C-alpha positions as CSV (number, residue, x, y, z in Angstrom):
1,M,0.0,0.0,-0.1
2,I,2.8,2.3,1.0
3,A,4.9,1.2,-2.0
4,G,2.1,2.2,-4.4
5,L,2.3,5.8,-3.2
6,L,6.1,6.2,-3.6
7,P,7.4,8.0,-6.6
8,G,8.7,4.9,-8.2
9,G,5.3,3.4,-8.7
10,R,2.8,4.3,-11.4
11,P,0.5,6.2,-9.0
12,G,3.5,8.2,-7.8
13,R,4.3,9.4,-11.4
14,I,0.8,10.5,-11.8
15,W,0.9,12.3,-8.6
16,G,4.2,14.1,-9.6
17,L,2.8,15.2,-13.0
18,A,-0.4,16.6,-11.3
19,S,1.8,18.5,-8.9
20,A,3.9,20.0,-11.5
21,L,0.9,21.2,-13.5
22,G,-0.7,22.7,-10.4
23,L,2.5,24.6,-9.6
24,W,2.6,25.9,-13.2
25,A,-1.0,27.1,-13.1
26,S,-0.3,28.7,-9.7
27,V,2.6,30.6,-11.0
28,G,0.8,31.8,-14.2
29,A,-2.1,33.0,-12.1
30,Q,0.0,34.9,-9.7
31,T,2.5,36.6,-12.3
32,P,0.8,38.6,-15.0
33,P,2.8,39.8,-18.1
34,V,5.4,42.5,-17.3
35,A,4.7,45.8,-19.3
36,P,7.9,46.9,-20.9
37,Q,9.4,50.3,-19.8
38,T,9.9,52.0,-23.1
39,T,10.2,55.7,-24.1
40,D,8.1,56.9,-27.0
41,V,9.8,59.4,-29.4
42,P,7.7,61.4,-31.8
43,V,8.5,61.7,-35.4
44,P,10.7,64.8,-35.7
45,A,9.7,67.7,-37.9
46,P,11.5,68.2,-41.3
47,L,14.8,70.1,-41.2
48,E,14.8,73.6,-42.5
49,L,17.2,76.5,-42.9
50,P,16.7,79.6,-40.7
51,S,15.7,81.6,-43.7
52,F,15.5,81.2,-47.5
53,A,16.4,83.7,-50.1
54,A,13.9,84.7,-52.7
55,D,13.4,82.1,-55.3
56,A,15.4,82.6,-58.5
57,L,13.7,79.7,-60.3
58,K,10.0,79.1,-60.2
59,G,8.3,75.8,-60.5
60,P,9.8,72.2,-60.7
61,L,13.3,72.3,-62.1
62,A,14.4,69.5,-64.6
63,A,18.0,68.7,-65.3
64,Q,18.0,70.4,-68.7
65,D,16.5,73.6,-67.2
66,A,19.4,73.6,-64.5
67,V,22.0,73.3,-67.2
68,A,20.5,76.1,-69.1
69,F,20.4,78.3,-66.1
70,A,24.0,77.5,-65.1
71,L,25.3,78.3,-68.6
72,D,23.7,81.8,-68.3
73,H,25.2,82.5,-64.9
74,S,28.4,80.6,-64.6
75,P,31.6,82.8,-64.2
76,V,33.6,79.9,-65.7
77,V,31.7,80.1,-69.0
78,R,31.8,83.9,-69.0
79,A,35.6,83.7,-68.7
80,A,35.8,81.3,-71.6
81,R,33.6,83.6,-73.7
82,A,35.9,86.5,-72.8
83,N,38.9,84.5,-73.9
84,L,37.2,83.8,-77.2
85,I,36.6,87.5,-77.7
86,T,40.3,88.2,-77.0
87,A,41.4,85.6,-79.5
88,I,39.1,87.2,-82.1
89,G,40.6,90.6,-81.4
90,K,44.1,89.2,-81.8
91,Y,43.2,87.5,-85.1
92,R,41.9,90.8,-86.5
93,Q,45.1,92.6,-85.4
94,T,47.4,90.0,-87.1
95,G,45.3,89.7,-90.2
96,S,45.4,93.6,-90.7
97,A,48.9,93.1,-92.1
98,L,47.3,91.6,-95.3
99,N,45.0,94.4,-95.8
100,P,45.6,97.8,-97.3
101,S,46.0,100.7,-94.9
102,L,45.0,104.2,-95.5
103,S,46.4,107.2,-93.6
104,L,45.9,110.9,-93.7
105,S,48.3,113.6,-92.4
106,H,47.8,117.4,-92.3
107,T,50.3,120.0,-91.1
108,Y,49.7,123.6,-90.3
109,T,52.9,125.8,-89.8
110,R,52.9,129.5,-88.7
111,Q,56.3,131.2,-88.1
112,E,56.6,134.3,-86.0
113,T,59.6,136.7,-85.8
114,I,60.8,137.0,-82.3
115,E,63.6,139.6,-83.1
116,N,64.8,141.3,-86.3
117,R,68.2,143.0,-86.1
118,S,68.6,143.5,-89.8
119,S,67.3,146.5,-91.7
120,S,65.4,144.2,-94.2
121,S,61.9,143.1,-93.6
122,V,61.2,139.6,-92.6
123,S,58.2,137.8,-94.0
124,V,55.9,135.8,-91.7
125,P,55.1,132.6,-93.7
126,T,52.1,130.5,-93.1
127,A,52.2,127.0,-94.6
128,Y,49.7,124.1,-95.1
129,S,50.7,120.5,-96.1
130,S,48.6,117.4,-96.4
131,A,49.1,113.8,-97.5
132,V,47.1,110.8,-98.2
133,T,48.9,107.4,-98.3
134,L,47.5,104.0,-99.3
135,K,49.8,101.2,-98.5
136,Q,49.5,97.5,-99.4
137,L,51.8,94.6,-98.5
138,L,52.7,92.7,-101.7
139,F,54.9,89.9,-100.5
140,D,56.8,88.8,-97.4
141,F,57.5,85.1,-98.0
142,D,54.2,84.1,-96.4
143,K,55.2,85.4,-93.1
144,S,52.1,87.4,-92.5
145,P,49.7,84.8,-94.1
146,N,51.0,82.2,-91.8
147,L,50.8,84.4,-88.7
148,T,47.2,85.2,-89.7
149,K,46.4,81.5,-90.1
150,A,47.9,80.8,-86.8
151,A,45.8,83.6,-85.0
152,R,42.6,82.1,-86.8
153,L,43.3,78.7,-85.5
154,Q,43.7,80.1,-82.1
155,V,40.2,81.5,-82.4
156,E,39.0,78.0,-83.2
157,A,40.9,76.6,-80.2
158,S,39.3,79.2,-78.0
159,R,35.9,78.5,-79.4
160,Q,36.4,74.8,-78.5
161,A,37.6,75.8,-75.1
162,L,34.3,77.6,-74.6
163,R,32.4,74.4,-75.6
164,Q,34.5,72.3,-73.2
165,A,33.7,74.7,-70.4
166,E,30.0,74.4,-71.2
167,S,30.2,70.6,-71.4
168,D,32.2,70.3,-68.2
169,L,29.7,72.6,-66.4
170,A,26.7,70.6,-67.8
171,L,28.2,67.4,-66.4
172,S,28.7,68.9,-63.0
173,V,25.2,70.4,-62.9
174,K,23.6,67.0,-64.0
175,S,25.7,65.1,-61.4
176,G,24.6,67.6,-58.7
177,F,21.0,67.5,-59.8
178,Y,20.8,63.6,-59.8
179,T,22.6,63.6,-56.5
180,A,20.1,66.1,-54.9
181,F,17.2,64.2,-56.5
182,E,18.5,60.9,-55.1
183,A,18.8,62.4,-51.7
184,A,15.2,63.6,-51.8
185,R,14.0,60.2,-52.9
186,L,15.9,58.5,-50.0
187,V,14.0,60.8,-47.6
188,A,10.8,59.3,-49.0
189,V,12.3,55.8,-48.4
190,A,13.2,56.7,-44.8
191,E,9.7,58.1,-44.2
192,A,8.0,55.0,-45.4
193,N,10.4,52.9,-43.3
194,V,9.3,54.9,-40.2
195,K,5.6,54.4,-41.1
196,S,6.1,50.6,-41.5
197,R,8.1,50.3,-38.2
198,G,5.4,52.3,-36.5
199,L,2.7,49.8,-37.7
200,Q,4.9,47.0,-36.6
201,L,5.2,48.5,-33.1
202,E,1.4,48.9,-32.9
203,L,1.1,45.1,-34.0
204,A,3.6,44.1,-31.2
205,K,1.7,46.0,-28.6
206,A,-1.7,44.6,-29.7
207,R,-0.4,41.0,-29.6
208,M,1.1,41.6,-26.1
209,G,-2.2,43.1,-24.9
210,A,-4.0,39.9,-26.2
211,G,-1.6,37.6,-24.4
212,L,-0.2,36.4,-27.7
213,G,3.1,38.4,-27.9
214,A,6.0,38.7,-25.6
215,P,7.0,42.1,-24.0
216,A,10.4,41.7,-25.6
217,D,8.8,42.1,-29.0
218,V,7.5,45.6,-28.0
219,V,10.9,46.5,-26.8
220,R,12.4,45.3,-30.0
221,A,9.8,47.1,-32.1
222,T,10.3,50.4,-30.2
223,T,14.1,50.1,-30.8
224,S,13.5,49.5,-34.4
225,F,11.1,52.4,-34.7
226,D,13.8,54.8,-33.0
227,D,16.4,53.4,-35.4
228,G,14.1,54.3,-38.4
229,L,13.8,57.9,-36.9
230,N,17.5,58.3,-36.8
231,T,17.8,57.2,-40.4
232,L,15.1,59.6,-41.3
233,V,16.9,62.5,-39.7
234,Q,20.1,61.7,-41.4
235,A,18.4,61.4,-44.8
236,R,16.6,64.8,-44.4
237,A,20.0,66.4,-43.5
238,T,21.7,64.9,-46.4
239,A,18.9,66.0,-48.7
240,L,19.1,69.6,-47.4
241,T,22.8,69.7,-47.7
242,A,22.7,68.3,-51.3
243,R,20.2,71.1,-52.1
244,V,22.3,73.8,-50.7
245,Q,25.3,72.6,-52.7
246,F,23.3,72.3,-55.9
247,A,22.0,75.9,-55.5
248,A,25.5,77.1,-55.1
249,L,26.6,75.2,-58.2
250,L,23.8,76.9,-60.2
251,G,25.1,80.3,-58.9
252,L,22.1,80.9,-56.7
253,D,22.0,81.8,-53.0
254,P,22.6,78.4,-51.2
255,R,19.5,79.1,-49.1
256,S,17.3,79.2,-52.1
257,E,14.5,76.6,-52.1
258,L,14.6,74.4,-55.2
259,K,12.0,72.0,-56.3
260,L,13.4,69.3,-58.6
261,S,11.3,67.7,-61.3
262,A,11.5,63.9,-61.7
263,G,13.2,62.7,-64.8
264,H,16.0,60.4,-66.2
265,E,18.9,60.9,-68.4
266,A,18.5,60.0,-72.0
267,A,20.4,56.8,-73.3
268,V,23.3,57.4,-75.7
269,A,22.4,56.8,-79.2
270,S,25.0,54.3,-80.2
271,P,25.8,51.5,-77.7
272,K,29.0,50.3,-79.5
273,L,32.3,51.3,-78.2
274,P,34.0,51.8,-81.5
275,D,31.3,54.1,-82.7
276,L,31.5,56.1,-79.5
277,V,35.3,56.5,-79.6
278,A,35.2,57.6,-83.3
279,S,32.4,60.1,-82.5
280,A,34.4,61.5,-79.5
281,L,37.6,61.9,-81.5
282,S,35.7,63.9,-84.2
283,Q,33.6,66.1,-82.0
284,R,35.0,66.3,-78.4
285,P,36.0,69.9,-77.8
286,E,39.3,68.9,-76.2
287,A,40.2,66.9,-79.3
288,L,39.2,69.7,-81.7
289,A,41.0,72.2,-79.6
290,A,44.2,70.2,-79.6
291,V,44.0,69.8,-83.5
292,A,43.5,73.6,-83.7
293,N,46.5,74.3,-81.5
294,L,48.7,71.9,-83.4
295,E,47.9,73.5,-86.8
296,S,48.4,77.0,-85.2
297,A,51.8,75.9,-84.1
298,R,52.7,74.6,-87.5
299,A,51.7,77.8,-89.1
300,T,53.6,79.7,-86.6
301,R,56.7,77.6,-87.3
302,K,56.4,78.4,-91.0
303,A,56.1,82.1,-90.3
304,S,59.3,82.0,-88.1
305,L,61.3,80.7,-91.1
306,A,60.4,83.9,-93.0
307,N,61.1,86.2,-90.1
308,D,64.4,87.6,-91.5
309,S,63.3,87.5,-95.1
310,P,62.5,90.8,-97.1
311,S,59.1,92.2,-97.5
312,V,57.7,94.2,-100.4
313,A,55.1,96.9,-100.2
314,L,53.4,99.4,-102.6
315,S,52.4,102.9,-101.5
316,L,50.3,105.4,-103.4
317,I,50.7,109.0,-102.0
318,Y,48.7,112.1,-102.8
319,G,50.1,115.3,-101.4
320,A,49.0,119.0,-101.3
321,K,50.6,122.1,-99.8
322,G,50.5,125.9,-100.0
323,D,51.2,129.2,-98.0
324,R,47.6,130.3,-97.7
325,D,45.8,127.8,-100.1
326,P,46.2,124.3,-98.7
327,T,45.8,122.9,-102.3
328,L,48.0,125.4,-104.1
329,T,50.5,122.6,-105.0
330,Q,49.3,119.0,-105.5
331,T,51.5,116.0,-106.0
332,G,51.0,112.2,-106.6
333,A,53.5,109.5,-106.1
334,A,53.8,105.7,-106.2
335,A,56.5,104.0,-104.1
336,L,57.7,100.4,-104.1
337,S,59.5,99.7,-100.8
338,V,61.7,96.7,-99.9
339,T,62.5,96.0,-96.3
340,W,65.1,93.4,-95.4
341,P,66.4,92.8,-91.8
342,I,70.0,91.8,-92.6
343,W,71.0,91.4,-89.0
344,D,68.7,91.5,-86.0
345,G,71.1,90.3,-83.3
346,G,69.8,86.8,-83.2
347,F,66.1,87.7,-82.7
348,S,64.9,85.6,-85.7
349,H,66.9,82.6,-84.7
350,G,65.3,82.9,-81.2
351,V,61.8,83.0,-82.8
352,R,62.5,79.8,-84.8
353,I,63.7,78.1,-81.7
354,Q,60.7,79.1,-79.8
355,A,58.3,78.0,-82.6
356,D,60.1,74.6,-82.7
357,G,59.3,74.1,-79.0
358,Q,55.7,75.2,-79.3
359,L,55.2,72.8,-82.2
360,A,56.8,69.8,-80.3
361,S,54.6,70.7,-77.3
362,A,51.4,70.9,-79.4
363,E,52.2,67.5,-81.0
364,A,52.6,66.0,-77.6
365,V,49.4,67.6,-76.2
366,S,47.5,66.5,-79.2
367,R,48.5,62.8,-78.8
368,Q,47.9,62.9,-75.1
369,T,44.5,64.4,-75.6
370,S,43.5,61.6,-78.1
371,L,44.5,59.0,-75.4
372,A,42.6,60.9,-72.7
373,V,39.5,61.1,-74.8
374,V,39.6,57.2,-75.6
375,S,40.3,56.5,-72.0
376,D,37.3,58.7,-70.9
377,V,34.9,57.0,-73.3
378,S,36.1,53.5,-72.4
379,Q,35.7,54.1,-68.7
380,A,32.4,55.7,-69.1
381,F,31.2,52.8,-71.3
382,V,32.2,50.2,-68.6
383,L,30.6,52.3,-65.9
384,L,27.3,52.5,-67.8
385,Q,27.2,48.8,-68.3
386,A,27.9,48.2,-64.6
387,A,25.2,50.7,-63.7
388,E,22.7,49.0,-65.9
389,Q,23.4,45.6,-64.3
390,R,23.2,47.2,-60.8
391,L,19.7,48.6,-61.5
392,T,18.5,45.2,-62.8
393,I,19.8,43.5,-59.6
394,A,18.5,46.3,-57.3
395,T,14.9,46.1,-58.8
396,A,14.8,42.3,-58.3
397,E,16.2,42.6,-54.8
398,E,13.5,45.1,-53.9
399,A,10.7,42.8,-55.2
400,N,12.2,39.9,-53.2
401,A,12.5,42.1,-50.1
402,L,8.9,43.2,-50.3
403,E,7.8,39.7,-50.5
404,G,10.0,38.7,-47.6
405,A,8.5,41.5,-45.5
406,R,5.0,40.4,-46.4
407,L,5.6,36.8,-45.4
408,A,7.5,37.7,-42.2
409,E,4.7,39.9,-41.0
410,G,2.1,37.4,-42.0
411,R,3.9,34.6,-40.0
412,Y,4.1,36.8,-36.9
413,R,0.4,37.7,-37.1
414,A,-0.4,34.0,-37.4
415,G,1.8,33.2,-34.4
416,V,4.2,30.9,-36.2
417,G,7.1,33.5,-36.6
418,S,9.1,35.7,-34.3
419,F,9.2,39.4,-34.3
420,L,12.9,39.2,-35.1
421,E,12.0,37.9,-38.5
422,V,9.8,41.0,-39.0
423,T,12.6,43.5,-38.2
424,D,15.2,41.5,-40.2
425,A,12.8,41.6,-43.2
426,Q,12.0,45.4,-42.7
427,A,15.8,46.1,-42.6
428,A,16.3,44.1,-45.7
429,L,13.5,45.9,-47.5
430,V,14.9,49.4,-46.6
431,S,18.4,48.3,-47.8
432,A,16.8,47.1,-51.1
433,Q,14.8,50.2,-51.6
434,T,17.9,52.4,-50.9
435,A,19.9,50.3,-53.3
436,R,17.4,50.7,-56.1
437,V,17.3,54.6,-55.6
438,N,21.1,54.6,-55.7
439,A,21.1,52.4,-58.8
440,E,18.7,54.6,-60.7
441,S,20.6,57.8,-59.8
442,G,23.9,55.9,-60.7
443,L,22.5,55.0,-64.1
444,D,21.5,58.6,-64.8
445,R,25.0,59.8,-63.8
446,A,26.6,57.2,-65.9
447,R,24.7,58.1,-68.9
448,A,25.5,61.8,-68.4
449,T,29.2,60.9,-68.1
450,L,29.2,58.9,-71.2
451,A,27.4,61.7,-73.1
452,H,30.1,64.1,-71.8
453,A,32.9,61.8,-72.8
454,V,31.5,61.5,-76.4
455,G,30.5,65.2,-76.7
456,P,29.4,67.7,-77.7
457,S,25.7,67.6,-76.6
458,L,24.7,69.6,-73.6
459,N,21.1,68.1,-73.4
């Protein structure tokens, strides 16, 4: 009888199990769920500058509009235009040696007698003399034509330098535009993340209140929500800083408020690298400027060879003079003049040495520019392909992350998944959405870079 009550017997095992169940029920009835001690943080207000300057641009701003505005206000472009005007002025000065020149001179002379010690009278003459001279260079062994050609080619080089400045500015503006637009889109991603984490926090609280969720889930959800707020504040700061930098790039007051219009960079017409390289070498401003500088140096070298050669000029002269009537005596003359610098102390030799050095330098720069153009196009071509692939991957990654977040939340609602799965899936979704935004902006920048490398379009 006593043995049947001992723990080793069957009735004893039943008694032990019943005791354990009773103890568990007693503990559960006496210890309610512990409410987590968390601190709620409200969603912060958007960041703003203390004051904004008056808007210089009204309405949404597209990338092309930003480029057009920058071209009109950039001091770099204005300096390049001034250099072009300077080159044109020098070309006209140099080319004037080939054109006829017309000069007019007129002299009036009146002589007064200060003292006359002789008994004879002294006349007080008044004289007029005038001359009109027409002069034309006939021949100088192509010195002046070559110098004029060199100056004209320098005008072309300056014109290409202006196009290069415009192209470089367009690329900088587009890069700044897509960076600022990317930052603004990342703010939207951060705001959506905060909203999702807030809903997840409410879900965790509801399940805990119903006795289905653990207090630790609420703590984890609150921490996740606060982390989302930190990310949102950082995204807003980055977007505001990018806008300030972009406004300064446009030549506006950095405090100016800008609204950017959604849009993407157009794809390059020809996707084949050989075609892109050929187009770049034929139309890139740097390449055309290098060719113009090389041809200018060659023309200058030819002109230096005739620096100590004779020059022949023809002059037609009309003269008139008289005591009281300026046209009392009229004359006409034709003069053929030859000027030959026999010895100039080595000046002409120095000019030739200088021209040789300039020509060698221009040849080296032309070669280096061609290599740089090919390199730019090749690198931009590779980066464009990589950007396209990254966008494809990022798009698929975002779709998968969305599905993962949906499944994780569904499992948690059904009570078969943990809240850790929900937070991990949400973090993966935010990472995927950020990667997609970065990939889209990266593709826009890669297209703009390739268009700049090929030249000359500013669209």
